[in-house]
C-alpha positions, 0 to 999 in steps of 0.5 A: 455608714462606715461599711458603705464608705469602705465599699465605695473606696474599694470599688473606686480603687478597682475602677481606677486600676484599669487606667493605672500605669506600671510606674504608678502601680510599682509603688504598691509592690514590695519589689526593689527592682529598678525602673527599667526592670519594672517596665518588663513586668507583666501588667496583669501580674501588677494589677493582681498584686494591687488587687490583693493588697486592696482586698486585704485592706478591705477585709481588715477594715470590715472585720475579715473572716468570722473569728480572728483565730480562723486565719491562724495556722495554730489551734489555740486552747485556753485553760483555766485550772491548768496547774491542777491534776487534770489540767497538767495531764491535759497540757502534756497531752496537747504539747506532745511532739508533733501533736496537732488538733484539727490539722493544726499545731497546738499552742496553749494559753494558761489563765491564772486568777487575779483581781483584774483581767489583764489587757493583752497586746494583739501583736503578742498573740500573732503567729510570728510571736506566739507559736506552738513552741511556747505557752502564754500565761494571762491573768483573768478575773471573774470579778472584773467589771470589764469582763473575765478575760480580755476580748483580744485573747478570747478572739484568738482562741479556738477553745476555752477549757474551764477546769478551775474550782475549789477542791472538794477533797480538802476541808478547812482548819488544821486537818484540811489536807487530810480531808477530814470533815471537808464539807462544812457550810462555808466549805460547801458555799465555796465549792459552789461559788468557785464553779458557778461564778467563774463559769458564768463570767467566762460564758458571758465573756465568750458571748460578748467577744463575738467569737462563735468559733470558740468552743467552751468545755467545762468540767463537771462531775458524775455526781450529777447523777446522784445515788438514785440509780444504784439500786439494791445489791446484786440488782441489774439497775443500768448505770446512768448516762447522758440521757438520764434525767438529772433535774431531781437527782439528790445529794450535794454533788448533784446540786453542785453539778446541776447549777455548774452546768447551767452556768454555761447558758450565756455561751450556748445562747450566743451560738458557741459549742458547749460541752459539760464534761462529767468526769469521774474520779481521776486516778493518778500516781501524781496526786488526787484521790489515789494519793489519799487512798494508797496510804490507807490500803498500804497500811492494811486499812482498805476494804469495802466501805458501807454495804459495798453497793455504791458505784465508784466511777473512776478514770485514769487521769491520762484518759481524761486528758485524751478524752478532752482532746477527742472533744476538741476534735469532734465538733458533733459532741456537745452538751453533757459527755460522761468520762468515767468507768462504771464499776461496782467495788464488790466485782472480783478483779485480778488486777486494777482495770486502770493504769494511773499515770 
């Protein structure tokens, strides 16, 4: 009914324009010309200006283009877990001088966890206020009854990258920072819930926002492949890839990644592009696994673990960040995407094949 009335107003306005004088139309223009000067303005130009204003008003009343972000001159990326190792590298990659994604300068919205989702004024997300020169921080909550993220924010996003989750390399208690006995039953539950609950909440929020232009990139892990594909020492068993059936792979990390990826279903059903990023062990001199491994090797305690047949699918932190930018720029990529280097520890190498950043 509202749409019908709006359309009628629009059509009547256009019809009335045919008999509108220059003097009456000049009220709709932003020019400050005098009455005498206005009479010299071409009548067709005034009509075109008036039609443009009416069209803009009509578009805003009916919702305009699909997705509020479609008219922005910026490519807007939302990031959860932005302060983590991968999140920081990803932000650095996005905010390089002159960096563009899909032909637009990038601006970043970082999301911090809270008890309630923050209500955001739409004006604060306008191109005039929110530019690529700054980032914006917004509170979100997986437990919020009103939705994980304010709809106004979601409608401004071109992509939401979900990286937050409980650290799997730390434990509980006084020795937790050392990673000693990290996976108690309560720790395991926290690892699972920190991924599935948040991913489900965000996927639902995206679906409910109606912004089908918002891509949803969710961190997962190569642990989903389990240890089943390794085979005996020296065997030429092919490494797993995205085509591998992971429905029955074994191990705790396989279970976690399986339910983690399944939690993206609401956004997929809503028609949004969803990517499950199966990342390997991210190596960086700024922390992560390398921070725990380096002191051991430095003190002479490093060596082959167990039989030495297991894979160690690592990747530099910088390469993970670049891969994520590539995913943003490649709409044909969807579903599971593996980002890791396949390598067996016993393989002799003269120098590390990675350059941690």
